[in-house]
Backbone as numpy.savetxt, mean C-alpha at the origin, in Angstrom:
# Nx Ny Nz CAx CAy CAz Cx Cy Cz
42.48 27.95 -50.57 41.06 27.71 -51.48 41.10 29.13 -52.55
40.78 28.60 -53.78 40.82 29.83 -54.49 39.33 30.99 -54.20
40.21 32.24 -54.15 38.94 33.19 -54.30 37.81 33.12 -54.57
37.81 32.61 -55.90 36.05 32.57 -56.80 35.41 31.06 -55.75
36.24 30.26 -55.31 35.37 29.07 -54.64 34.96 29.74 -53.35
35.85 30.31 -52.75 35.07 31.24 -51.06 34.01 31.99 -51.58
33.78 32.95 -52.85 33.03 33.58 -53.24 31.51 32.86 -53.62
31.47 31.69 -54.10 30.85 30.91 -54.36 30.11 30.08 -52.92
31.03 29.69 -52.18 30.60 29.49 -50.94 29.64 29.94 -50.14
30.39 31.39 -50.09 29.53 32.24 -49.04 28.13 32.87 -49.49
27.38 32.85 -50.56 26.01 33.11 -50.56 25.36 31.82 -49.94
26.01 30.39 -50.38 25.53 29.29 -49.88 25.17 29.39 -48.22
26.33 29.72 -47.73 26.31 29.86 -45.89 25.27 31.05 -45.49
25.34 32.31 -46.20 24.67 33.10 -45.80 22.84 32.68 -46.09
22.56 31.98 -47.10 21.24 31.39 -47.09 20.61 30.43 -46.34
21.86 29.80 -45.72 21.52 28.80 -44.57 21.39 29.14 -43.24
22.23 30.35 -42.84 22.18 31.14 -41.80 20.75 31.96 -41.50
20.06 32.35 -42.81 19.07 33.09 -42.81 17.97 32.36 -42.92
18.13 30.86 -43.15 17.06 29.97 -43.08 16.62 29.33 -41.07
18.34 29.31 -40.94 18.42 28.10 -39.70 17.95 29.23 -38.61
18.75 30.18 -38.34 18.44 31.32 -37.28 16.76 31.56 -36.97
16.08 31.97 -37.51 14.70 31.73 -37.26 14.50 30.62 -36.57
14.94 29.54 -37.31 14.39 28.30 -36.88 14.65 28.12 -35.25
15.87 28.50 -34.87 16.76 28.09 -33.73 15.87 29.18 -32.65
15.43 30.17 -33.10 14.87 31.59 -32.26 13.34 30.56 -31.84
12.97 30.19 -33.26 11.67 30.09 -32.68 11.45 28.36 -31.48
12.40 27.83 -31.75 12.74 26.64 -31.01 13.12 26.72 -29.45
14.11 27.84 -29.40 14.12 28.63 -28.01 13.07 28.99 -27.41
12.30 29.99 -28.12 11.22 30.66 -27.86 9.80 29.72 -27.24
9.88 28.64 -27.86 8.90 27.06 -27.68 9.51 26.65 -26.37
10.55 26.53 -26.11 10.88 25.93 -24.85 10.56 26.70 -23.70
11.19 28.05 -23.97 10.73 29.09 -22.68 9.32 28.84 -22.47
8.50 28.81 -23.62 7.13 29.11 -23.05 6.57 27.56 -22.88
7.29 26.68 -22.88 7.30 25.67 -22.29 7.31 25.03 -21.35
8.50 25.78 -20.81 8.99 25.89 -19.14 8.14 26.78 -18.41
7.79 27.67 -19.27 6.53 28.77 -18.40 5.70 27.75 -18.02
4.57 27.36 -18.68 3.85 26.77 -18.55 3.70 25.43 -17.75
4.87 24.86 -17.76 5.12 23.72 -17.39 5.33 23.93 -15.52
6.04 25.04 -15.58 6.11 25.53 -13.74 4.99 25.91 -13.28
4.06 26.79 -14.47 2.94 27.00 -13.72 1.76 25.70 -13.54
2.03 24.58 -14.33 1.13 23.33 -14.49 1.77 23.00 -13.30
2.94 22.73 -12.87 3.39 21.90 -11.56 2.92 22.91 -10.03
2.66 23.80 -9.93 2.72 24.90 -9.15 0.73 24.23 -8.82
0.26 24.15 -9.81 -1.30 24.25 -9.52 -2.02 22.44 -9.14
-0.51 21.99 -9.99 -0.54 20.55 -9.32 -0.17 20.15 -8.01
0.85 20.59 -7.50 0.65 20.88 -6.12 -0.18 21.28 -5.21
-0.90 22.00 -5.28 -2.08 23.04 -4.79 -3.38 21.85 -5.16
-3.24 20.80 -5.89 -4.20 20.08 -5.82 -5.28 20.70 -6.89
-4.95 21.69 -7.52 -5.99 22.21 -8.62 -6.06 21.60 -9.90
-6.10 20.58 -9.82 -5.67 19.82 -11.44 -6.86 20.03 -12.44
-7.73 20.79 -12.49 -8.74 21.58 -13.71 -7.38 22.31 -14.27
-6.96 23.44 -13.39 -5.94 24.15 -13.66 -4.41 23.85 -14.38
-4.22 22.46 -13.73 -2.82 22.02 -13.69 -2.84 21.40 -15.47
-4.46 20.75 -15.40 -4.45 20.01 -16.91 -4.18 21.29 -17.96
-4.77 22.47 -17.96 -5.16 23.34 -18.73 -3.26 23.65 -19.24
-2.37 23.84 -18.15 -0.79 24.23 -18.28 0.09 23.15 -18.80
-0.60 21.98 -18.44 0.20 20.76 -18.86 0.09 20.57 -20.59
-1.39 21.25 -21.22 -1.49 20.94 -22.08 -1.09 21.85 -22.98
-1.10 23.06 -22.50 -0.38 24.10 -23.20 1.50 23.65 -23.36
1.52 23.49 -22.48 3.11 22.76 -22.36 3.47 21.87 -23.27
2.63 20.79 -23.52 2.79 19.79 -24.79 2.72 20.69 -26.33
2.15 21.79 -26.32 1.94 22.27 -27.52 3.02 22.91 -27.65
3.82 23.43 -27.18 5.15 24.01 -27.44 6.61 23.07 -27.15
6.17 21.99 -26.42 7.08 21.00 -26.33 6.74 19.56 -26.40
6.26 18.98 -27.17 5.61 17.77 -27.44 6.35 16.57 -26.89
7.73 16.67 -26.49 8.71 15.67 -26.11 8.45 15.79 -24.71
7.90 16.52 -23.94 8.40 16.40 -22.59 7.57 15.28 -21.74
8.35 14.02 -21.47 7.87 13.08 -20.80 7.13 13.38 -19.39
7.38 14.48 -18.67 6.72 14.92 -17.44 5.73 15.41 -17.27
5.59 16.29 -18.45 4.62 16.57 -18.90 3.04 15.56 -19.53
3.46 14.75 -20.16 2.26 13.50 -20.43 1.91 12.97 -18.76
3.21 12.75 -18.13 3.08 11.91 -16.78 2.00 12.64 -15.98
2.23 14.07 -15.67 1.77 14.80 -14.82 0.20 15.32 -15.21
-0.12 15.29 -16.36 -0.90 15.46 -17.14 -2.33 14.37 -16.88
-1.65 12.87 -17.11 -2.45 11.89 -16.58 -2.76 11.52 -15.40
-1.79 11.84 -14.36 -1.94 12.14 -12.74 -3.15 12.82 -12.58
-2.84 14.70 -13.44 -4.23 15.12 -13.44 -5.68 14.97 -13.22
-5.49 14.12 -14.66 -7.06 13.47 -14.90 -7.37 12.42 -13.91
-6.13 11.70 -13.43 -6.24 10.41 -12.45 -7.09 11.22 -11.38
-6.65 11.79 -10.51 -6.77 12.73 -9.58 -8.26 13.23 -9.55
-8.70 13.41 -10.77 -9.99 14.37 -11.15 -11.25 13.04 -11.05
-10.62 11.77 -11.63 -11.28 10.63 -11.91 -12.11 9.96 -10.56
-13.42 9.79 -10.10 -13.93 9.27 -9.42 -14.37 7.59 -9.46
-14.00 6.94 -8.82 -14.04 5.18 -9.18 -15.49 4.96 -8.83
-16.19 4.67 -9.66 -17.67 4.07 -9.67 -18.67 5.18 -10.42
-17.96 6.10 -10.32 -18.92 7.46 -11.46 -18.84 6.62 -12.74
-19.78 6.11 -13.35 -20.09 6.14 -14.86 -20.58 6.94 -15.95
-20.52 8.72 -15.30 -20.92 9.40 -16.32 -19.99 9.70 -17.16
-20.60 10.02 -18.33 -19.54 10.41 -19.61 -18.29 11.28 -19.23
-18.66 11.96 -18.20 -17.79 13.08 -18.24 -16.72 12.49 -17.20
-16.77 11.68 -16.61 -16.06 10.95 -15.45 -15.30 9.90 -16.04
-15.47 9.24 -17.04 -15.12 8.28 -18.13 -14.20 8.83 -18.96
-14.25 10.05 -19.67 -13.44 10.55 -20.34 -12.07 10.78 -19.41
-12.71 11.52 -18.36 -11.27 11.68 -17.52 -10.85 10.66 -17.16
-10.96 9.40 -17.24 -10.17 8.10 -16.97 -9.48 7.48 -18.26
-10.20 7.88 -19.64 -9.31 7.84 -20.62 -8.19 8.81 -20.76
-8.61 10.05 -20.57 -7.45 10.83 -20.72 -6.28 10.64 -19.84
-6.68 10.18 -18.46 -5.63 9.76 -17.73 -4.75 8.52 -18.43
-5.57 7.43 -18.79 -4.66 6.14 -19.27 -4.06 6.81 -20.67
-4.91 7.53 -21.20 -3.80 7.53 -22.84 -2.85 8.78 -22.44
-2.60 9.76 -21.38 -1.49 10.32 -21.54 -0.11 9.55 -20.51
-0.89 8.30 -19.56 0.06 7.95 -18.60 1.05 6.62 -19.72
-0.04 6.17 -20.66 0.75 5.54 -21.40 1.70 6.03 -22.69
1.17 7.50 -23.06 2.65 8.46 -24.19 3.47 8.17 -23.23
3.82 8.59 -21.81 4.79 8.86 -20.86 5.23 7.50 -20.69
4.81 6.72 -20.63 5.37 5.01 -20.66 6.24 4.59 -21.92
5.31 5.06 -23.21 6.23 5.19 -24.54 7.58 5.39 -24.41
7.46 6.99 -23.87 8.90 7.70 -23.69 9.92 6.86 -22.76
9.22 6.58 -21.37 10.08 6.18 -20.76 10.02 4.65 -20.24
10.06 3.71 -21.10 9.26 2.56 -20.79 9.86 1.48 -19.60
10.80 2.11 -18.77 11.30 1.42 -17.81 10.77 2.23 -16.24
10.15 3.39 -16.80 10.01 4.12 -15.59 8.98 3.38 -14.66
9.19 3.05 -13.61 8.89 2.08 -12.33 7.33 2.81 -11.86
7.61 4.11 -11.57 6.48 5.19 -10.90 5.35 5.18 -11.92
5.67 5.56 -13.45 4.76 5.38 -14.39 3.85 3.96 -14.70
4.67 3.11 -14.40 4.04 1.55 -14.80 3.34 1.61 -13.40
3.72 1.65 -12.36 2.74 1.40 -11.06 1.34 2.74 -11.13
1.77 3.72 -11.55 0.65 5.07 -11.52 -0.71 4.19 -12.87
0.02 3.80 -13.89 -1.01 3.36 -14.86 -1.86 1.69 -14.27
-1.07 1.15 -13.54 -1.80 0.15 -12.84 -2.63 0.67 -11.77
-2.37 1.44 -11.10 -3.60 1.82 -10.22 -4.27 2.16 -10.77
-4.20 3.16 -11.77 -5.81 3.78 -12.90 -6.35 2.68 -13.12
-5.86 1.45 -13.80 -6.65 0.33 -14.39 -7.32 -0.22 -13.04
-6.50 -0.55 -11.99 -7.57 -0.63 -10.69 -8.62 0.02 -10.23
-8.35 1.46 -10.29 -9.46 1.81 -9.85 -10.66 1.77 -11.10
-10.50 1.88 -12.10 -11.68 1.12 -13.12 -12.06 0.07 -13.28
-11.45 -1.26 -12.44 -11.26 -2.20 -12.07 -11.14 -2.99 -13.60
-10.26 -2.54 -14.38 -9.96 -3.33 -15.26 -8.82 -4.25 -14.93
-9.29 -5.49 -14.11 -8.57 -6.30 -13.59 -6.71 -6.79 -14.43
-7.53 -7.34 -15.61 -5.96 -8.29 -16.12 -5.42 -7.11 -16.57
-5.73 -5.65 -17.11 -4.63 -4.36 -17.58 -3.82 -4.33 -16.04
-4.69 -3.83 -14.83 -3.78 -3.96 -14.06 -2.90 -4.73 -13.45
-3.26 -5.90 -13.46 -2.44 -7.12 -13.19 -1.07 -7.18 -13.90
-1.57 -6.83 -15.36 -0.29 -6.60 -16.27 0.97 -5.66 -15.92
0.35 -4.26 -15.30 1.25 -3.39 -15.45 1.93 -3.61 -14.01
1.06 -4.16 -12.95 1.86 -4.56 -11.24 2.99 -5.54 -11.46
2.81 -6.80 -12.24 3.66 -7.63 -12.52 4.79 -7.49 -13.39
4.59 -6.46 -14.37 5.61 -5.39 -14.66 6.70 -5.02 -13.93
5.61 -4.28 -12.65 6.56 -3.73 -11.60 7.85 -4.43 -11.27
7.07 -5.79 -10.87 7.89 -6.94 -10.38 9.29 -7.19 -11.46
9.00 -6.99 -12.64 10.17 -7.31 -13.72 11.31 -6.33 -13.60
10.80 -5.24 -13.83 11.72 -4.20 -13.47 12.32 -4.18 -12.25
11.72 -4.53 -11.26 12.73 -3.82 -10.12 12.36 -5.14 -8.99
12.72 -6.66 -8.94 12.40 -7.41 -8.59 12.93 -7.75 -7.15
13.84 -6.99 -6.94 14.82 -7.15 -5.32 13.97 -6.15 -4.67
12.79 -5.43 -4.84 12.43 -4.01 -4.05 11.20 -5.25 -3.45
11.42 -5.15 -2.06 10.25 -5.99 -1.51 8.78 -5.73 -1.10
9.13 -4.67 -1.19 7.79 -3.73 -0.80 6.63 -3.99 -2.40
7.58 -3.91 -3.80 6.58 -4.52 -4.97 5.77 -5.79 -4.66
6.31 -6.71 -3.79 5.29 -7.94 -3.58 4.24 -7.77 -3.09
4.29 -6.65 -1.89 3.25 -6.73 -1.29 2.23 -5.91 -1.98
3.05 -4.72 -2.84 1.81 -4.23 -3.61 0.74 -4.94 -4.82
1.69 -5.98 -5.45 0.96 -6.79 -6.39 -0.04 -8.02 -5.11
0.80 -8.41 -4.33 -0.35 -9.03 -3.17 -1.17 -8.55 -2.66
-1.46 -7.34 -2.40 -2.50 -6.44 -2.08 -3.39 -6.32 -2.96
-3.14 -6.18 -4.36 -4.01 -5.86 -5.66 -4.96 -7.32 -5.52
-4.14 -8.30 -5.90 -4.73 -9.79 -5.67 -6.03 -9.89 -4.45
-5.61 -9.67 -3.22 -5.75 -9.99 -2.26 -7.22 -8.94 -2.05
-7.53 -7.78 -2.67 -8.96 -6.98 -2.79 -10.11 -7.90 -3.69
-9.23 -8.60 -4.58 -10.11 -9.04 -5.38 -10.72 -10.78 -5.46
-9.65 -11.18 -4.27 -9.90 -12.29 -3.89 -11.34 -12.94 -3.68
-11.71 -12.63 -2.48 -12.80 -12.87 -2.08 -13.09 -14.20 -2.05
-13.94 -15.15 -2.41 -13.90 -16.56 -2.48 -13.60 -17.09 -4.16
-12.76 -16.31 -5.07 -12.20 -17.43 -5.78 -10.89 -17.51 -5.53
-10.60 -18.69 -5.42 -9.45 -19.41 -5.19 -8.22 -19.40 -6.04
-8.56 -19.07 -7.37 -7.42 -18.85 -8.61 -6.55 -17.34 -7.96
-7.13 -16.46 -7.92 -6.75 -15.07 -7.17 -6.29 -15.00 -6.10
-7.18 -16.14 -4.96 -6.64 -15.88 -3.66 -4.82 -16.87 -3.69
-4.75 -17.88 -4.77 -3.98 -18.36 -4.70 -2.46 -17.26 -5.29
-3.14 -16.91 -6.13 -1.80 -15.95 -6.70 -1.25 -14.66 -5.72
-2.07 -14.31 -4.54 -1.91 -13.32 -3.60 -0.89 -13.88 -2.52
-1.28 -15.17 -2.68 -0.40 -16.05 -1.53 0.89 -16.38 -1.82
1.16 -16.65 -3.26 2.14 -16.64 -3.99 3.32 -15.51 -3.69
2.77 -14.44 -4.06 3.34 -13.24 -3.76 4.00 -12.71 -2.35
3.33 -13.42 -1.43 3.15 -13.51 0.26 4.76 -14.46 -0.01
4.51 -15.54 -0.35 5.50 -16.44 -0.16 6.90 -16.25 -0.94
6.56 -15.51 -2.08 8.03 -15.38 -2.75 8.65 -14.15 -2.03
8.22 -13.59 -1.76 8.36 -11.94 -0.88 9.61 -13.08 0.49
9.20 -13.79 0.91 9.64 -14.45 2.25 11.01 -15.07 1.48
10.86 -16.05 0.49 11.85 -16.70 -0.22 13.06 -15.68 -0.49
12.70 -14.35 -0.70 13.79 -13.39 -1.38 14.38 -13.10 -0.20
13.74 -12.96 1.20 14.28 -12.57 2.43 14.13 -13.54 3.37
14.63 -14.29 3.77 13.83 -15.24 4.68 14.31 -15.22 6.06
15.10 -14.61 6.28 15.44 -13.76 7.76 14.54 -12.44 7.92
14.22 -12.19 7.24 13.15 -10.79 7.65 12.04 -11.18 8.52
11.47 -11.10 9.88 10.25 -11.31 10.35 8.81 -10.40 9.56
9.52 -9.59 8.83 8.24 -8.78 8.50 7.40 -9.91 7.31
8.32 -10.36 6.66 7.53 -11.25 4.96 6.62 -12.10 5.88
6.80 -12.67 6.86 6.31 -14.01 7.71 4.57 -13.16 8.56
5.29 -11.96 8.90 4.00 -11.35 9.34 3.16 -10.96 8.62
3.72 -10.62 7.02 2.39 -9.79 6.27 1.46 -11.35 5.71
2.11 -12.50 5.52 2.04 -13.81 5.21 0.51 -14.33 6.38
1.02 -14.28 7.61 0.27 -14.64 8.81 -1.00 -13.75 8.65
-0.91 -12.14 8.62 -1.91 -11.37 8.27 -3.29 -11.70 7.05
-2.25 -12.21 6.28 -3.25 -12.52 4.89 -3.62 -13.56 5.46
-3.05 -14.71 6.16 -4.13 -15.76 6.19 -5.06 -15.78 7.12
-4.75 -14.78 8.32 -5.54 -14.59 9.39 -7.08 -14.06 8.90
-6.86 -13.13 7.67 -8.34 -12.06 7.25 -8.69 -12.99 5.72
-8.41 -14.07 5.60 -9.17 -14.80 4.68 -10.53 -14.74 4.89
-11.55 -14.61 4.04 -12.91 -14.62 3.94 -13.38 -15.47 3.45
-14.42 -16.22 3.52 -15.57 -15.82 4.74 -14.89 -16.99 5.99
-13.67 -17.83 5.53 -13.11 -18.48 6.99 -11.45 -18.40 7.08
-10.84 -17.47 8.19 -9.36 -17.77 8.17 -8.80 -19.04 8.13
-7.91 -18.94 7.28 -6.71 -20.46 7.37 -6.22 -19.97 8.75
-6.50 -20.20 9.89 -5.74 -20.21 11.32 -4.38 -20.70 11.10
-4.68 -21.91 10.97 -3.29 -22.76 10.92 -1.85 -22.48 9.78
-2.29 -22.07 8.91 -1.45 -21.41 8.31 -0.44 -19.76 8.73
-1.50 -19.32 9.58 -1.41 -18.28 9.84 -0.14 -18.38 11.07
-0.87 -19.27 11.78 0.16 -19.92 13.33 0.93 -20.21 13.00
1.19 -20.84 11.77 3.04 -21.52 11.28 3.72 -20.20 10.96
3.32 -19.04 10.47 3.72 -17.81 10.41 4.10 -17.25 11.81
3.41 -17.20 12.32 3.12 -16.45 13.66 4.26 -17.23 14.64
4.46 -18.60 14.68 5.27 -19.38 15.05 6.87 -19.19 14.78
7.13 -18.92 13.54 8.28 -18.90 12.98 9.02 -17.13 13.49
7.92 -16.26 13.37 8.31 -14.86 14.21 8.79 -15.13 15.85
7.94 -15.75 16.13 8.29 -16.19 17.92 9.84 -16.52 17.96
10.03 -17.75 17.17 11.27 -18.22 17.06 12.54 -17.09 16.80
12.23 -15.95 15.72 13.34 -15.14 15.69 13.42 -14.14 16.72
12.13 -14.00 17.28 11.94 -12.56 18.27 11.46 -13.39 19.28
11.92 -14.25 20.07 11.50 -14.98 21.58 11.11 -13.87 22.82
11.94 -12.52 22.77 11.62 -11.56 24.02 11.03 -10.90 23.56
10.13 -10.56 22.00 9.15 -9.40 21.83 7.64 -9.91 22.17
6.93 -9.52 22.89 5.49 -9.23 23.31 4.63 -9.41 22.31
4.82 -8.65 21.09 3.63 -8.99 20.27 3.51 -10.03 19.22
4.27 -10.97 18.86 4.54 -12.38 18.30 3.59 -13.33 19.42
3.95 -13.07 20.74 2.90 -13.85 21.22 1.78 -13.48 21.47
1.40 -12.53 21.36 -0.02 -11.83 21.63 -0.59 -12.22 20.29
-0.03 -12.55 19.12 -0.78 -13.12 18.14 -1.05 -14.26 17.90
0.04 -14.88 18.52 -0.62 -16.37 18.46 -1.87 -16.69 19.28
-1.39 -15.69 20.55 -2.72 -16.00 21.73 -4.27 -15.67 20.74
-4.18 -14.44 20.23 -5.42 -14.23 19.32 -5.62 -15.37 18.31
-4.91 -15.56 17.48 -5.51 -16.54 16.27 -5.79 -17.78 16.89
-5.20 -18.47 18.27 -5.69 -19.84 18.66 -7.33 -19.44 19.52
-7.51 -18.25 20.08 -8.60 -18.03 20.64 -9.44 -17.80 19.48
-9.09 -16.81 18.26 -10.42 -16.67 17.01 -10.29 -18.53 16.73
-9.57 -19.34 16.47 -9.90 -20.58 15.89 -10.87 -21.08 17.14
-10.78 -21.23 18.17 -11.46 -22.04 19.25 -12.96 -21.31 19.17
-12.89 -20.20 19.08 -14.35 -19.03 19.09 -15.29 -19.38 17.93
-14.69 -19.07 16.79 -15.38 -19.50 15.76 -15.41 -20.39 15.10
-14.88 -21.32 15.46 -15.29 -23.08 15.10 -15.80 -23.79 15.99
-16.31 -23.34 17.05 -16.71 -23.93 17.87 -17.57 -24.68 17.35
-18.37 -24.66 16.29 -19.51 -25.53 16.20 -18.82 -26.69 15.19
-17.70 -26.85 14.80 -17.04 -27.71 14.27 -16.15 -28.29 14.38
-14.93 -27.96 15.53 -14.11 -28.74 16.28 -14.64 -29.19 17.56
-14.19 -30.63 18.12 -14.17 -31.03 19.01 -14.19 -30.46 20.22
-14.27 -30.91 21.66 -14.19 -30.42 22.76 -13.05 -30.55 22.85
-12.10 -31.23 22.75 -10.58 -31.48 23.15 -9.64 -30.74 22.39
-10.16 -30.30 20.95 -9.50 -29.53 19.86 -9.69 -28.15 20.86
-10.68 -27.69 21.43 -11.36 -26.35 21.87 -10.44 -26.05 22.89
-10.09 -27.25 23.87 -9.56 -26.95 25.35 -7.72 -26.68 24.56
-7.35 -27.69 23.60 -6.30 -27.45 23.37 -5.99 -25.90 23.18
-6.77 -25.76 21.63 -6.44 -24.22 21.17 -6.74 -23.16 22.35
-7.66 -23.30 23.24 -8.13 -21.85 24.55 -6.90 -22.39 25.52
-5.98 -23.54 25.86 -4.83 -23.53 26.72 -3.76 -22.66 26.35
-3.41 -23.28 24.82 -2.48 -22.09 24.30 -2.63 -20.52 24.10
-3.85 -20.11 23.77 -4.37 -19.09 23.78 -3.84 -18.49 25.13
-4.43 -19.00 25.95 -4.25 -18.74 27.52 -2.54 -18.27 27.91
-1.61 -19.57 27.54 -0.48 -19.19 28.02 0.51 -18.39 27.46
0.00 -18.07 25.95 0.68 -17.19 25.12 0.51 -15.41 25.61
-0.92 -15.35 25.48 -1.49 -14.24 26.07 -0.44 -13.65 27.31
-0.82 -14.65 28.49 -0.26 -14.17 29.70 1.09 -14.14 29.53
2.02 -14.92 28.84 3.06 -14.87 28.84 3.57 -13.69 27.84
2.78 -12.98 26.80 2.90 -11.58 26.60 2.46 -10.17 27.61
1.83 -11.01 28.30 1.41 -9.53 29.03 2.77 -9.78 30.19
3.46 -10.84 30.75 4.21 -10.70 31.41 5.69 -9.68 31.07
5.85 -9.97 29.21 6.97 -9.21 28.67 6.51 -7.64 28.68
5.27 -7.71 28.21 4.99 -5.92 27.66 3.61 -5.79 28.66
3.68 -5.63 30.26 2.55 -5.61 31.12 1.40 -3.87 30.42
2.27 -3.33 29.65 1.51 -2.12 29.36 0.97 -2.01 28.04
0.70 -3.12 27.46 -0.03 -3.29 26.02 -1.26 -3.37 26.59
-2.29 -2.88 26.53 -4.00 -3.05 26.60 -4.54 -4.26 25.97
-4.38 -4.33 24.78 -5.20 -5.14 23.87 -4.98 -6.80 24.63
-3.63 -6.93 25.20 -3.58 -8.47 25.66 -4.81 -8.79 26.70
-4.92 -7.90 27.64 -6.10 -8.08 28.64 -7.04 -7.89 27.98
-7.53 -7.53 26.78 -8.87 -7.35 26.44 -8.96 -8.62 25.63
-8.10 -9.48 25.29 -8.22 -10.64 24.71 -8.57 -11.77 25.59
-7.61 -11.70 26.75 -7.87 -12.61 28.11 -9.26 -12.52 28.62
-10.00 -11.31 28.74 -11.03 -11.35 28.86 -12.15 -11.65 27.93
-11.69 -12.02 26.56 -12.47 -12.48 25.37 -12.29 -14.13 25.57
-11.03 -14.54 26.00 -10.98 -16.16 25.49 -11.76 -16.58 27.18
-11.62 -15.86 28.39 -12.56 -16.45 29.22 -13.89 -16.51 29.67
-14.45 -15.18 29.20 -15.82 -15.30 28.73 -16.32 -15.95 27.87
-15.54 -16.10 26.38 -16.68 -16.89 25.60 -16.34 -18.38 25.21
-15.23 -18.55 25.85 -14.86 -20.02 25.21 -14.37 -20.80 26.56
-13.50 -20.40 27.84 -13.36 -21.09 28.77 -14.62 -21.74 29.74
-15.59 -20.34 29.71 -16.61 -20.56 30.66 -17.63 -21.38 29.78
-17.43 -21.72 28.64 -18.28 -22.69 27.94 -17.73 -24.35 28.02
-16.34 -24.18 27.66 -16.04 -24.98 27.44 -15.94 -25.97 29.13
-16.04 -25.49 30.21 -16.26 -25.53 31.42 -17.12 -24.98 32.42
-18.79 -25.22 31.96 -19.72 -24.93 32.56 -19.68 -25.10 34.05
-19.07 -25.84 34.97 -19.33 -26.15 36.24 -18.49 -25.12 36.80
-17.08 -24.33 35.79 -16.51 -23.38 36.21 -17.01 -21.94 36.01
-18.12 -21.86 35.21 -18.09 -20.66 34.54 -17.94 -19.55 35.38
-18.82 -19.41 36.16 -18.78 -18.29 37.31 -17.43 -18.04 37.57
-16.53 -18.63 38.03 -15.33 -18.20 38.18 -14.32 -17.60 37.19
-14.88 -18.43 35.84 -13.74 -17.91 34.79 -14.36 -16.28 34.21
-15.87 -16.04 34.35 -16.70 -14.43 34.27 -15.81 -13.51 35.27
-15.50 -14.28 36.61 -14.93 -13.27 37.46 -13.57 -12.96 37.03
-12.54 -14.00 36.77 -11.23 -13.61 35.78 -11.40 -12.53 34.63
-12.59 -13.14 34.00 -12.69 -12.18 32.81 -13.04 -10.50 33.51
-13.92 -10.17 34.16 -14.14 -9.24 34.81 -13.03 -8.45 35.31
-12.07 -9.24 35.70 -10.91 -8.76 36.58 -9.89 -8.36 35.38
-9.77 -9.23 34.34 -8.99 -8.50 32.92 -9.39 -7.21 32.19
-10.96 -7.19 32.53 -11.46 -6.07 31.57 -10.59 -4.77 32.82
-10.95 -4.82 34.02 -10.73 -3.80 34.59 -9.12 -3.37 34.49
-8.06 -4.52 34.38 -6.86 -4.31 33.80 -6.46 -3.46 32.73
-7.57 -3.89 31.77 -7.54 -3.18 30.30 -7.58 -1.64 30.55
-9.12 -1.70 31.38 -9.27 -0.09 31.24 -8.06 0.06 32.10
-7.49 0.14 33.08 -6.30 0.98 33.65 -5.17 1.25 33.09
-4.74 0.20 32.16 -3.60 0.22 31.35 -3.83 1.40 29.82
-5.08 1.00 29.64 -5.74 1.88 28.68 -5.86 3.37 29.07
-6.12 3.64 30.07 -6.09 4.81 30.57 -4.69 5.81 30.76
-4.05 4.86 31.28 -2.43 5.34 31.57 -2.13 5.59 29.83
-2.17 4.51 29.03 -1.75 4.90 27.78 -2.37 6.01 26.94
-3.68 6.24 27.29 -4.09 7.83 26.74 -3.81 9.00 27.24
-3.28 9.04 28.63 -2.79 10.24 29.66 -1.48 10.40 29.21
-0.61 9.15 28.73 0.65 9.57 28.21 0.60 10.23 26.77
-0.21 9.65 25.72 -0.26 10.11 24.74 -0.78 11.69 24.70
-2.02 11.81 25.64 -2.23 13.26 25.62 -1.13 14.40 26.08
-0.19 14.04 27.34 0.61 14.55 27.78 1.63 15.02 27.03
1.86 14.23 25.78 3.05 14.30 24.68 2.56 15.18 24.23
1.43 15.25 23.41 0.71 16.42 22.64 1.00 17.59 22.97
0.71 17.84 24.28 0.63 18.96 25.02 1.80 19.59 25.05
2.70 18.31 25.41 4.47 19.06 25.94 4.74 19.64 24.32
4.10 19.02 23.25 4.71 19.37 21.82 4.29 20.41 21.40
2.51 20.64 21.74 2.17 21.88 21.39 2.67 23.12 21.97
3.01 22.73 23.56 3.90 24.01 24.44 5.19 24.38 23.66
5.84 23.12 23.01 7.45 23.58 22.51 6.89 24.27 21.02
6.16 24.21 20.27 5.68 24.64 19.02 4.93 26.34 19.19
4.50 26.46 20.66 3.97 27.53 20.73 5.57 29.06 21.62
6.29 27.99 21.58 7.28 29.09 22.55 8.21 29.90 21.24
């Protein structure tokens, strides 16, 4: 390269350095300031000081508007200040700020499941059901193999089902999809059974019973599944006593008694089993067989005493364990 060309290029490089260097310095200074405020904001957030956290996250974004986590936790801070059901302008503003910043975070990280879930939860708190549903279903799309996600979506539907058959059906589908994905896991059947047992105003006793039976087949030596069947059959016989025939109630009561007593044999230290045998004898058997009512009431009293004894032992054990733990911590 000729000397003349070098002399010509050199001034251009000098000009470039003059203009570039201050820009780099400003960028670095802004980055340092952003990090400083972000660190302070995180400390406030951890201490549940959300108003102070908001101030620091906003300062962070002034210096670094590309920091996704700042948008996310700014949204979380507003979300934690929001009070569901409060229609005051200030509270509604918090809600909108929470949604605005969570959406900005999601725009930058569209596959971040935690942000999607948080935004869905915020919509849920505001009872914006269609928006919440969209977010929760998006969680499933992003992570279809995570079993817990199906319970989240099912729980969301379940909260709003009431007597709405369409929403109720959506909740049921989620529980059944969960079972299809992992049919050898008894947990899926347990959640589905709980769902059917808790339907209002009248549980679907028989669908719950079918789920409980599958769990018993999987875990024949476990007392708890037998206990749940006993409770299910008792509840159906007792709650539908004005609908079912006497023979139907007798069959339900007999199965309830058999499974509860078998559960007690497998685990004699579970007090609730004796409580339900008491209820069964007192509220079902004594009415089905009025001629033997006194005997069933005596049996009910006996199981009440048994419940009291076992429950006392259980509480004494818990108390002793707590005292032992406390003593170890003091040493």
